N, C-alpha and C positions, 0 to 999 in steps of 0.2 A: 596151643590155641593160633587162630591166623593173627596176619599182623605182625610188625616187627615192634611195634611198641612195648615198651615194657609194664607200663600199668594198666590195669582194668578197670573199668567201671562199670559195675554189674547191676542190671535191675531185675529184680525177682518179681514177676508175672507180666502178663501181656493182656491184659484186660485193658480197659478206657484208660485207666492211671498210669500203669506200665507203658505203655506203646506212646502216649503224649508227652511223656518224658523222654523216652529214649528219640522219638522224633525231633523234641525241641536239642536235647544235646548233642545229637549228630550234625546239627547245626553248627555248632560252639565249640565242639570239642576237637583240638588239633589232633587229628590222624596219627601224626609221628610220635605223639606222646602216650595217647590212650587209647585201647582197645574198648570200643562199645559193645557189652554182651547181653543181651535181653533173654534171660530163661523163662521158658514158658512151658506146660505142660502138654500142650498141643502145638503145633507148627502154625496154626491159624488163632485170630481173635475170633471172640463171638460176641455179637449184640447181644447182652443180656436182656435188654427189655423187650427183643423180638421174642423170647422163647415162650411167651404165654399163647401167641398165634402159631410158632413152630411144631408145639407140641399137640395141639388140638387139629389145625387146620394143614390138611397133606397137599390141596391145592394151592396153598401160598408157596410152595417150593422154597421155604425161606431156608431148608437145608442147602441151597446153591446161592444163595445171596448174604445172608447173615452169617456164613462162616467167611472170615476173609484173611488170606495168608499174612503172614507177620515178616514179610519179603520187600517191600517198597516203602516203608516208612523212613528207612537210612538217608540223609541226605548224601549226594556223591557217594553211595555204597558205604558210609563212614558207620559201621556196625552189622552185629551179626545175630542170628536169633538161633538160640541153641534149645532142643527140646529134652525138656529135665524137669525133676522134681526137687527144690531145696528141700532139704529134711531138716538142715542145723546150719549153724553160723558161728564161724570161730572168732572169736573177737576178745582183746584184752581190755575192761572199761578204762578210758582215757588215752589210750593207744591207738592212733590212727593206723587205719587197714586192718586186712584179715582175711578170711577166706569163708566162701560158701562150700557146702558140702551135699552133693546131690544124690538122691537115691541110688544110682548107678555106684556109688562110690567116688566118683569124680569130685577132685578139690579142685575150685576155681579161687585164685588170690583177687583182693579189689583194694583200691586206692581208696574209692567210693564204692557203696551198697545202697540201693534204691529200693526199699519193701514198698510194693503196692499189689498184695496178691487178694485183695478184695475181702468178698464176703462168701461163705459157704451155705449154699442152700439145701433145702430138703424138697421133697416132692418133684414134680418135674421140670424146676428149676435146678434142680444139682447134676447138671451137664456133666457125665463124667470126664476123668481126666485122660484117660487114655482113648485117643483118636478112633481107635477100632471099636469100641464101646459106644460111641457117641450115636451113629444113625441106630443100632438096634435099639438102643433108650428111647430114641426119638418115634419110631415106628411103633414101639411097644405103648408107648403112652398114646400114640393117636389110634391105636388099638382099642384101648381101655376107654378112652371117652367115645368111641362108637359104639361100643357093645353097653354102655352103663346106661340105665334107666332115670336111675337119681343119682348127680353127680355132687355129692356133698364137699363143699370148698372149706377148709379149716383156717381161718384168718381172712379179717376183714379189711387188709390194709390195700396197698395200690395193687398187688400180685394178683391178692384173692377177686376184687373187684375186676380185675382186666381178665382176668383167666373166666370168671363168668362171662363177659360181654363175649368173647369169643367162642365161647360154647355155645349160648343163645345164637350167634349169628350162623352158625353152621347147623345147629340142631336147635330150632327155634320150640319144638314141642318138648323137647326134655325137662324133665323137672330139675330145677339147681338150685339148691340152698347155700347160705355163706352161713357158716356158725362164727361167732365173732364174740370175743371175753370183753370188749368196752360196751359202753351203750350206743354209741354211734360207731359209723363205719372210720377208717384211719384213724387218727390220733389228733388231740387238741391242736397240734402245732398249724393244723390247715384251718380252722375256723368253721363255722355254723354252715355256712353257706355251700362250700364244697361238698362237706360231711354228709349234708342232708339231699344236696342238690344230687350228688350220684347215686343214693339209695332210692332217691324218687325215680331217677333213671332206671335203674334196675328192676326195681317193683315192676315199672311198666311193661318190661320183658318178660313180667311173669319169676322175676327170682323171689325168692322166699329168706327171710331173714330169723336169725336165732341171736339175739343181742343178750350179751351178761352171761355166757355160756362156753364151754372149753370140750375140744374132744384131747382126752392126753394120750391116748396110742392110736396109732393108724392103722386099721385092719388092711389084712392084705386083699390085694385086688380079687373079686371073686367072694369075696365073703359080704354077706347080705344081712344088712342090720346094724347099727353102733347106737352105744349108748353114751351120752353127755356126762359132762363130770356132776351135774346136777342129778342125774339119774333120768334124765327124759331118752326115751328107747325111739330111734329114729328107724323101723324096722323095714323099709324098702330102700334105705342108701345102701347101693351097690356098688359104687367106686365115692371112697373118700380121699380126697385130694389135701396133701399139705400145702397150704400159702404161707407158712408161716414166715417173719422174717427172717433176714441172713444172719449167721452171727461171724465173726470175724476169722478170716484164714488165716490165723498166726500159731498155730501149734511150734512151726518151726523156730518161731522167734523165742521160745522160752529156754533154748540153749543158751541167751545171752543171761540167763538167772531170772528168777521170779520177778524184780522188780521193773523188767523190761516191759511189762504188760500191767494193766488195772485188773481190778476182778471180774470184769466181763471180759478180757482178752483182746481189749484193745492195747495199739501201742502207745505208751507215755513218750509222749515230744516235748520239745520247747516250741513257741511260736515261730521259730526258723524252720520248723520241720525235721530238725535234728533228734535223735535218740537222748533221752537226760544223759546218759555216762558214755555215749560212742558217737563224739563230733563227727565221724566218716559217715554214721549211717544214717540216712533219711528216709522216711515214710510218707506216704500220699495216699487220697483216697479213702474207701470205707472203713480202713482199719485204724485210724487213727483216733486217739482218746481226746477228743472234743464234741461238746453236746451239740449235736446237729443233725440232722436227719442225711442218711447215707444215701448218696445219689450221684449218679457221673456229673451233673450239672456242677457240681461243687469243684470239679477239677479246673475250670475256668480260674478259680480263685487259687486252689491248691499247687497247681502245675507252676507257674510262674516264678511263685515265692522258692519253691524248691529247685527250680531249676537255678536261678540268680544265685541262690546261696550255694549250689554245688560248684558252679564255676568259680565262687570268691573261696569257697574252701581249697579247690585244687592250687589257686593261684597265690596259696597263701596268706589270703584275707580272710578276716574275722568274719561271718555271715551273718549280716544286719537285716535283710528283707523279713517281715513278719509277717504270718497270716493273722488276721483278724475277724476272719470268720466270712461268712459270703450269706447272703439273702437265701430266704427259704422261698421255693417255688416249684411246681408239679404239675404236669398234664398227664391226666388220666385218661386211657381209652375205655369206650364203652363198644367194642366191637369194630369193623371196619370204618362206622359213619359218623359215630361222636364221641362223647367225653366232657371233660370238663378240664379247664387249667385254674390255676391258684397262684399269684403273684403276693408276696409279702410283703411288698412296700405299698406306700401310701395307705396305710392303716390294712392292708390286705382286700384282695378284689380277684374275683372268679369272672373267668369266660367261659362260654358253654361251647354247643355242640361243634359249631363251625370251626372255630378256634382248634379243639382239639383234633376233628379232622384235617385241617389245614397241616400242624404241625408235627402229627403224631399218629392218628389213626390210620391213616390209609397203608403208610409200609413202616411203621414204628421207626422212623428217621433210618433205615437201613440204608437209603441211597447216601445219603450225609456221611453215615458210618464207613462204606465203602471208599468214599472219596477221601476222607480223613486218611485213610491207609493205603491210599494212593491208586485206588481202584475204579 
């Protein structure tokens, strides 16, 4: 490894969670003592929220702005990005330190390990890990949306709603239907004002809805017609798009033993963000076993706790900072010009199109993302 320091602090995953931890640690770690190594499957981070526009709208040129190199996040060059995929972790319960093993076979030892691998997605949000596959994937989706006559979106959460808005922006006359298992869009975290408000906005654009139903198997592109779980036939649907929620990207964590994850694949942690049996392993972001909506906004609360506790741990002090949860809030776009925001404080309140446009709809906060990464 580069650097003359003897010990490595390794972060797995260069998405919102991983690069923010890397950025903060690079300011605080003594480079003479520690090498900071961020392992990510690509040399760049991707602004995941922006993928709904990236895969629909070629004119957005989001492939030029929402993929940002991970080379400027380190204060004083104190850190390095290694392109690779971690397949397992070598660690003994209760014993500090260990190693991660990459798909290439390379082993990297660590004094502290941070797990920040986020969610695995389906459909157009499932950006390939291999850089060479990314642009063909994006262009393939753009062509599918362009050719389709009836786009059927499976899942009425934030991703499904935003995708519908993007399709309607570019192709106002295309038929778009959202199939959603619940009786309303989104989930009960966000209150009726937002859930009904987004439905009303989409209906005004001609989006149709099938609530309380499911599509179990997504047909291949080009297959026309699909049958829902309840037996309804949608005979003209020629592009069925999965917009189901993500699941935790934690398969590699099973190498620590069955009890490291809960039944849904989330990493079990103490409020200090440390794994239950492994005090030198920390976890942040979408993968942690906490009852909360999984989104980048939570990192404003996760990262400071993890970073403070990592520094304490490396200094031989028992970590004491605790994560006590974060308020629920969300901004959902409806194409480039509208949407709604929801904030969970003061009993919960919503803001409308002007606010969504101001904060997110214009460019999916890509300019902020770039700035955050030093570009």
